[in-house]
C-alpha positions in Angstrom: -24.4 4.7 12.2 -20.8 5.1 10.8 -18.6 7.8 12.0 -17.2 9.7 9.1 -13.6 10.5 8.9 -13.1 14.2 8.6 -9.2 14.3 8.2 -7.7 14.8 4.8 -6.1 11.9 3.2 -2.6 13.2 4.0 -3.5 13.8 7.5 -5.0 10.2 8.0 -1.7 8.9 6.2 0.5 10.8 8.6 -1.7 9.6 11.6 -1.2 6.2 10.3 2.5 6.4 10.1 2.5 7.9 13.5 0.5 5.0 15.1 2.8 2.6 13.1 5.9 3.8 14.6 5.2 3.6 18.3 5.6 5.6 21.2 8.5 7.8 20.5 10.4 5.2 18.4 11.0 6.2 14.8 11.3 3.6 12.3 11.5 4.0 8.5 9.2 1.7 6.4 12.3 -0.5 5.3 13.1 -1.1 9.0 9.5 -2.2 10.0 9.5 -4.2 6.6 12.4 -6.2 7.8 11.1 -6.3 11.5 7.8 -7.8 10.4 8.5 -10.1 7.7 6.1 -12.8 6.4 7.4 -16.3 5.6 9.3 -16.5 2.4 10.1 -12.7 2.4 12.5 -11.7 -0.2 15.2 -9.0 1.1 13.6 -5.6 0.3 15.7 -4.1 -2.7 14.1 -0.9 -4.3 11.3 1.3 -2.7 9.5 0.0 0.5 6.3 1.5 1.4 4.3 0.7 4.4 0.5 1.5 4.1 -2.7 0.9 6.0 -4.9 -1.9 4.5 -7.1 -0.8 1.6 -10.9 -1.2 1.8 -12.0 -4.7 0.7 -13.0 -5.0 -3.1 -16.8 -5.1 -1.9 -16.4 -1.7 -0.5 -14.1 -0.3 -3.1 -16.5 -0.2 -6.1 -20.0 0.9 -6.6 -22.2 1.0 -9.7 -22.3 4.3 -11.4 -25.4 4.5 -13.6 -24.3 5.1 -17.4 -20.7 4.6 -16.4 -20.2 1.0 -15.1 -18.3 0.5 -11.9 -16.5 3.5 -10.2 -14.3 3.8 -7.0 -16.2 4.7 -3.8 -15.3 7.7 -1.9 -13.8 5.3 0.8 -11.3 3.8 -2.1 -10.7 7.1 -3.4 -9.4 8.5 0.0 -7.4 5.3 0.7 -5.7 5.7 -2.7 -5.0 9.5 -2.2 -3.4 8.8 1.2 -1.4 5.7 -0.1 -0.1 7.7 -2.9 1.0 10.4 -0.5 2.9 7.8 1.7 4.4 6.5 -1.5 5.6 9.9 -2.6 7.1 10.4 0.9 8.9 7.0 0.8 10.2 7.8 -2.7 11.7 11.1 -1.5 13.2 9.4 1.5 14.7 6.3 0.0 15.4 6.6 -3.7 18.0 8.8 -5.4 17.1 7.7 -8.9 13.8 7.1 -10.4 12.5 3.4 -10.9 12.5 2.5 -14.5 9.9 0.1 -15.9 9.3 -2.6 -16.2 8.6 -3.1 -12.3 8.2 -5.7 -10.1 5.8 -5.4 -7.2 5.8 -7.5 -4.0 2.9 -7.1 -1.5 3.3 -8.2 2.0 -0.3 -8.2 3.5 -0.5 -8.5 7.3 -4.0 -9.2 8.3 -5.8 -9.2 11.8 -7.3 -12.5 10.8 -7.6 -15.1 8.0 -11.3 -13.9 6.7 -10.0 -11.6 4.3 -9.0 -12.7 0.8 -5.3 -11.9 -0.3 -6.4 -10.6 -3.8 -8.7 -8.1 -2.4 -5.7 -6.0 -1.3 -3.8 -6.1 -4.7 -5.8 -3.8 -7.2 -6.0 -0.5 -5.3 -2.4 -1.0 -3.6 -1.1 -1.5 -7.2 -3.0 1.4 -8.7 -1.9 3.9 -5.9 1.6 3.1 -5.9 1.9 3.1 -9.7 0.2 6.5 -9.9 2.4 8.1 -7.2 5.5 6.8 -9.3 4.2 8.3 -12.4 3.9 5.0 -14.3 1.0 3.1 -15.8 0.1 -0.2 -13.9 0.7 -2.0 -17.2 4.3 -1.5 -16.5 4.3 -4.0 -13.8 5.8 -7.2 -15.2 6.2 -9.2 -11.9 3.4 -9.3 -9.0 4.2 -11.3 -5.7 1.7 -11.3 -2.9 2.2 -12.8 0.6 -0.2 -13.1 3.5 0.6 -13.2 7.2 -1.2 -12.6 10.4 -0.6 -9.4 12.4 -3.5 -9.2 14.9 -2.3 -6.0 16.4 -1.2 -4.1 13.5 -2.7 -5.0 10.2 -1.0 -3.2 7.3 0.4 -3.7 3.7 4.1 -3.4 2.8 4.8 -2.9 -0.8 8.1 -3.4 -2.4 8.9 -2.0 -5.7 11.9 -2.9 -7.7 13.0 -2.0 -11.3 13.5 -5.0 -13.7 15.4 -2.7 -16.1 18.7 -3.9 -15.2 
């Protein structure tokens, strides 16, 4: 029997941030991204968001009679929490809005090699873009990297503007 998480998405997101920062040591998402870099990690420039791993694609969508495919409650909760973390990172790190077109780099740190890299992309892209107030069609570049992090699986998203 599965245990139901009764926390709100914001409470879950805040708890995730607390557990990611360690005992009494506060680090920003940017500092964590630099400290836990995957091979071939470009230097972060722009917005850096540290997120829990999204549910796998198999658990993110369900068949909705008469409507096709729809997000599961688990995926909807994850997206709400991820959007809250993105907005918090935006307030902390950015002084000006990110102008489209955008480039997204996703650094996926998995506990093992069993999960596909592409299963993490769609939900993360949708949540981050929604929090930024842009349509995900405004993403012109997408980069994804996978590395092992057995003890702290998570996802770091770096968003840059290509409007220069």
